[in-house]
TIZA-880131 format. One line per 10 residues: their letters; for each residue x, y, z of C-alpha. Coordinates in steps of 0.05 Angstrom, whole numbers. Example, Ala and Ser with C-alpha at 12.3 -4.5 7.8 and 13.67 -1.06 7.14 Angstrom:
2
as) 246,-90,156; 273,-21,143
REM end
This chain:
290
xxxxxxxxxx) -1349,532,1140; -1390,598,1109; -1355,622,1055; -1380,703,1037; -1362,747,975; -1375,813,995; -1374,865,932; -1320,926,942; -1379,980,928; -1445,955,924
xxxxxxxxxx) -1481,892,906; -1510,831,943; -1468,795,990; -1460,719,962; -1461,672,1025; -1454,592,1018; -1435,538,1067; -1383,485,1060; -1390,414,1102; -1337,381,1120
xxxxxxxxxx) -1349,326,1066; -1348,374,1012; -1280,407,1035; -1260,337,1040; -1272,319,966; -1243,381,940; -1181,370,979; -1178,296,948; -1197,320,879; -1143,374,878
xxxxxxxxxx) -1096,321,904; -1111,277,842; -1094,332,799; -1036,351,833; -1014,278,825; -1034,262,763; -999,328,739; -940,305,765; -942,237,729; -953,272,660
xxxxxxxxxx) -895,317,680; -850,260,692; -868,219,633; -854,275,587; -787,287,620; -774,211,609; -800,213,545; -751,278,521; -691,244,550; -709,175,512
xxxxxxxxxx) -706,222,451; -645,256,473; -610,191,479; -638,162,423; -614,224,382; -538,215,413; -547,142,393; -560,156,323; -500,202,321; -455,153,358
xxxxxxxxxx) -470,96,306; -460,150,245; -391,166,279; -376,98,287; -395,82,210; -348,145,194; -292,108,240; -301,39,209; -296,60,137; -235,108,167
xxxxxxxxxx) -206,37,187; -219,4,131; -189,49,78; -126,50,126; -127,-32,117; -137,-23,46; -80,22,36; -33,-12,87; -39,-79,49; -31,-49,-14
xxxxxxxxxx) 38,-25,14; 50,-88,41; 40,-115,-28; 97,-72,-52; 142,-84,8; 138,-162,-18; 158,-146,-88; 211,-96,-67; 235,-154,-24; 233,-204,-70
xxxxxxxxxx) 277,-162,-119; 326,-149,-62; 321,-224,-47; 338,-238,-120; 398,-180,-124; 430,-198,-53; 420,-281,-71; 392,-288,1; 339,-331,-5; 326,-368,59
xxxxxxxxxx) 282,-318,104; 220,-351,119; 206,-344,191; 190,-405,231; 118,-374,259; 61,-392,217; -12,-354,220; -67,-394,243; -129,-382,208; -164,-381,151
xxxxxxxxxx) -121,-412,87; -159,-372,29; -101,-322,35; -92,-250,49; -138,-208,-9; -137,-143,-28; -193,-103,-1; -248,-91,-53; -310,-50,-37; -286,-37,35
xxxxxxxxxx) -275,-104,75; -266,-170,49; -334,-201,61; -304,-275,64; -261,-263,131; -286,-226,192; -257,-166,207; -222,-181,274; -184,-241,232; -164,-191,176
xxxxxxxxxx) -139,-146,227; -100,-201,262; -71,-234,194; -50,-162,174; -16,-159,241; 18,-224,230; 41,-202,156; 72,-133,180; 112,-170,242; 130,-229,187
xxxxxxxxxx) 155,-165,139; 193,-135,202; 230,-204,219; 244,-216,149; 275,-143,133; 320,-147,198; 348,-219,170; 355,-182,100; 393,-125,126; 436,-171,173
xxxxxxxxxx) 459,-202,113; 471,-145,71; 516,-114,118; 553,-179,112; 544,-178,32; 561,-101,29; 616,-116,-29; 578,-164,-68; 516,-113,-70; 570,-59,-95
xxxxxxxxxx) 584,-105,-154; 510,-131,-163; 463,-96,-214; 413,-59,-181; 399,2,-222; 383,12,-292; 432,32,-335; 394,95,-374; 332,127,-377; 279,112,-427
xxxxxxxxxx) 220,63,-435; 226,-10,-446; 205,-31,-513; 216,-109,-507; 225,-148,-445; 262,-207,-433; 229,-278,-454; 194,-300,-519; 172,-245,-570; 161,-232,-643
xxxxxxxxxx) 227,-214,-671; 218,-133,-692; 254,-145,-759; 232,-223,-785; 167,-222,-745; 188,-302,-724; 173,-318,-653; 244,-326,-619; 275,-318,-547; 296,-243,-526
xxxxxxxxxx) 353,-250,-476; 354,-187,-451; 323,-115,-438; 309,-62,-491; 306,6,-472; 294,66,-523; 317,137,-510; 352,187,-569; 414,174,-601; 480,187,-555
xxxxxxxxxx) 436,189,-491; 487,166,-433; 491,92,-411; 511,84,-333; 547,26,-300; 487,-11,-257; 542,-35,-200; 616,-34,-190; 665,-80,-241; 718,-89,-297
xxxxxxxxxx) 711,-76,-372; 730,-139,-400; 705,-128,-475; 689,-74,-526; 679,-112,-590; 638,-111,-654; 574,-164,-665; 540,-172,-726; 471,-175,-682; 488,-126,-628
xxxxxxxxxx) 537,-79,-674; 588,-46,-624; 585,-72,-552; 608,-65,-484; 619,-127,-431; 631,-114,-355; 653,-167,-303; 625,-154,-237; 654,-216,-203; 607,-267,-174
xxxxxxxxxx) 592,-299,-230; 560,-236,-260; 569,-203,-326; 531,-149,-360; 529,-125,-430; 509,-74,-469; 489,-77,-546; 476,-31,-606; 516,28,-574; 547,83,-608
xxxxxxxxxx) 612,97,-574; 643,65,-514; 673,114,-461; 711,66,-424; 779,26,-437; 789,-55,-428; 816,-65,-354; 781,-8,-331; 751,-13,-259; 680,27,-255
xxxxxxxxxx) 637,40,-201; 558,40,-206; 531,107,-236; 594,115,-285; 590,134,-356; 611,75,-391; 575,80,-465; 530,124,-511; 471,92,-544; 469,75,-615
xxxxxxxxxx) 432,40,-668; 494,-10,-688; 476,-81,-714; 412,-111,-723; 365,-55,-697; 304,-30,-722; 321,47,-683; 363,80,-629; 358,29,-563; 402,0,-518
xxxxxxxxxx) 399,-82,-513; 421,-102,-435; 430,-163,-413; 457,-203,-352; 490,-265,-339; 493,-300,-278; 534,-366,-276; 534,-364,-353; 463,-360,-357; 413,-306,-382
xxxxxxxxxx) 374,-275,-328; 316,-229,-329; 349,-157,-317; 283,-126,-295; 296,-171,-233; 362,-132,-217; 328,-58,-226; 302,-30,-167; 285,39,-184; 231,22,-237
REM end
């Protein structure tokens, strides 16, 4: 093959010959260049795709971390609510007298107990085991509340006559149990609950019952007694005035007296007692609205 390069206007015509071997070598070189370029382009595209996949994976990992954190926070909140339900249920069972409620199903797993989440998930338990146990606990609560609801329907009158609310608003200055006497400083048992408020603050009946006594006492001053039936009696000490009469039937929420400062008292307050079968019990166990 002869190749000629002819100038447009003037100049020397360039002429050279290409042999078959030269042409073949040129084609081979061109093919190698094209093939090498193709490999480079494909490798570049593969690397770019890997980078994109890696970025998407990292984004998914970050998203999953946030999701796991949300789940852990939700589990923490659910467990706290579960603990509150347990406490509320205990009070309901004390008030209703329905104690035998444990389901016959038992959780098979770690016996270390179900602990409150701290700093995220509890490291002592595998994540799936925590979820499994939480599910068991919730189902157990459902079973127990179902049993309790059925029992409560049968005990409607008894519940109406069982104290379940605070007899008055105020703050608790002294709880049930051993304490230092505010007047003598000596250690002695306190059989009731002291609730402080202003003079003549209203005192309400915590349940249905019949007023069986209004009398004076050196310790409690003027005090009031209500018999609720079912061997439950409530007593109200240091009152300034009774708003009911002996023999009168009262319902939960009715005004029964006014707060005073009679008897051995360091200031205006209500001394609230509950007796079940002639035995003093902790009134806080019979208050659901605290």
